[in-house]
N, C-alpha and C positions, 0 to 999 in steps of 0.2 A: 401247183402253179402251171406246169406244162406237162402234157401227156401225149405221147405218140402211140397210136394203136394201129398195128399192122400196116405201117407205112411202106409203100413200094414206089420208087421213083425211077423213071426211065430216061435215057437219052436216045430218042428214036426207038430202036428195037433192043437196045442194050439196057439191061436192068442193073442199076447202080445200087439201089437199096432194096432189100428183100425182107419184107414183113418185119419192120423195125418196131420194137416196143421199148420205150424208155419213159421215165418219169423224173421230173425235177421238182423237189419240194421247195416251197418259198423259204428264203433266207439261207439257202445252202449254196455250195459250190459243187457242181457235178462236172466231171471231166470225161471226155471221150478219147480213148486211146486207140491206136491202130497204125499200121504201116501205110506208106503211100499207096493210094488206089483202093483203100479199104472202104471208102464211101463217107468219110468224115465231113469233108466240105460239102458234098452233095446233101448230107443230112442237115447241115447248118443252113444252106441256101433254101432247102425245102421248108424248114421251120420259119425262116425269115420271109417267105413268100416269093423268093426269086425263082423257084422251081415249083411246079405243081405235082403233087403225088398222083399216080394213076390209081392207087388203092389206099385205103386206110383213112384215118382221121387224126387231126391235130386239135387238141383242146388247150386253150390258154386262159387262165383265170376262170375256168369252168365253162367257157364258151367255145363252141366249135368254130375254129378259124381256118379250117382247111380251104385252101385256094384264095385266101384274102391277099390283097395287094400289099407290098412292103410298106407303102406310106400309111395304109390303114393300120397295120400292126404297130408301126412306129408311134402313131398317135395314141395308141393304147399301151405304150411302154415297153414294147419288144424291139430291141435294137441290136444290130449286128456290126461288129468290127471285122471286116472281111480279111481273108488271107491276102497278103500283099498290101494291106493297110488302106488303100484307096484314097490316099491324100490328094487333095486338089492342088496339083503341083504349081500352077501358075497363079495361085491365090496366096495371100499372106497367111501367117499363123492366125492372126486375129480374124481374118475373113473366113478361114476354115472353121473356127470356133463359132462364128456367127451363123454359118451354114448349118451347123449342128442343131441350132435352135430355130430353123426356118419355119417350122410348123407352129411355133409358140407365139401367142399374142399377149402374154402377160408382161408385167412391168419389171420382172426380176431377171431378165436376160443379162443385162450389164453386170448385175451383182453376181450372177452365176459365172460369168466370164472371169471376174476377179477371183472367185473361189477356185476355179480350176487352175488359174495361173498361180495361186498360192500353193496348190497341190503339186503343180509342175513348174517350178521356178524358171527352168530353162525356156519354157514357152513365153514367159513374160519378157525374158531377155531377147528372144527372137521374134517378138510379136509382129514386127514389120518385115520379117524375112519371108521369102517365098517358100511354101511347103516343100517343093521339090528340091530345095537346096539344103534341107536338114539332113543330118546323119540318120542311119537306119533306126537307132534307138530313139532319137528325137521324133522321127516320123511316127513310130509306134506310140509314143506318149501323146502326140497330137491326135492320132486316130482314136485313142481311148478318151482323151479329153473332149474331143468333138462329139463323141457319142454321149458322154456324160451330160453335155449341154441339152440333150433331148429329154433328160430326166427319166432314164429307163427304169422300169421295175425288174425286167429280165434282160441281162446283158449277155449276148452271144459273142464269144471271142474265138476267132479261128486262127490258130497258130501264132499267138502273139510274140513268141520268142524266136521265130524263124529268122535266121541270118544274123542274130545279135551276139555280141561278145558276152562271155559268161557273167561279167560284172553287171552288164546292162540287163541280162536275163534275170538276175537276182532282184534288181530294182523293179522290173516289170511284175514279177510274181508278188513282191511286197505290195505294190500298188493294187493288184487284183484282190489281195486279201483285205486291204484297207477299204476298197470299194464295197466288198461284201459285208464287212463289219459295219459299214455306214448304212446298210439296209437294202442293197441291191443283190438280187439273186443272180448267179453266174453259171452259164453253161460254157465250158471251156474245151476246145479241141486243141490237142497239144501232142507233139512228138516227143517232147522232153518229159517222158513218163514219170521219172522220179520227182522232178519239181512239181508237176501237176498233182501227183498223188499226195505230196506233202501239204498242199494247200486245200485239197478237195475233201469233201465229206463222203462222196460216193463216186463210183466210176463204172463205165461200160467199156468193153473192148469190142471193136468192130474188125471183122475179117471178111473180105469179099462181099461187102454189103450186108452182112448179118451180124447181130449181136451174139458173140460166142462166150462172153463172160461178163459178170457184173457183181458188185458187192460194195461194201464200204471201202474207203481208200486204204484203211489199215489192212483189211483182208486181201486186197489186191497186191499191196506191197509185200505181203508175206506169202503169196501164192507162188509156188516154185515155177509153174509154167509161165506166169507173167514175168517173174524175175528173169528167166532164161530168154524170153522173147523180146522184152522191152526195157529191162533194167541192167542189162550187161552182165548177168550172172550165168 
């Protein structure tokens, strides 16, 4: 579904990604692990069209989409929940959800809003509340729900558990698994390596802008180097 070949991305003269190769198969959850500054968010923003790579190609659904605008990618089912959530703070929960479907012209938007509110009951309770007044966990649920309104085929999630209490983190990962089981492919950037590998099928490890390890989630969970660096062993 998604393939990065030899992707290199720069901020000015600073190279943030160095010849990245990854693949995401349809129907799977793939996680990207790495410390702060490893290049994880840069990679997600490059895939989503927010940054343009200097070298390499990005193929999505078999098409070269290198350099395409974020709105073009979104219309083709590639959607990003950014690090920090990106909630529209001065708009209500309902308005945030409606914005998630801004590019759609079909008659099922209202029905989809009801579906996401069924999945996230707290959003129904808070639908007239401004997004910026929600708790961190509620904002993350709203960010995911808003993206679901775009009907993504490939969902990019950048640090969805950041800053959340453990009980909320467990809920978020349960939601990610349910979204995947409902048919959406997921690419997940996450510092909570243990939780990410529990739900993922495959994983990659980034260090200093390079892929230094990859394998099935089970293989990475059992790898002594990964355990020591990311799992607290």
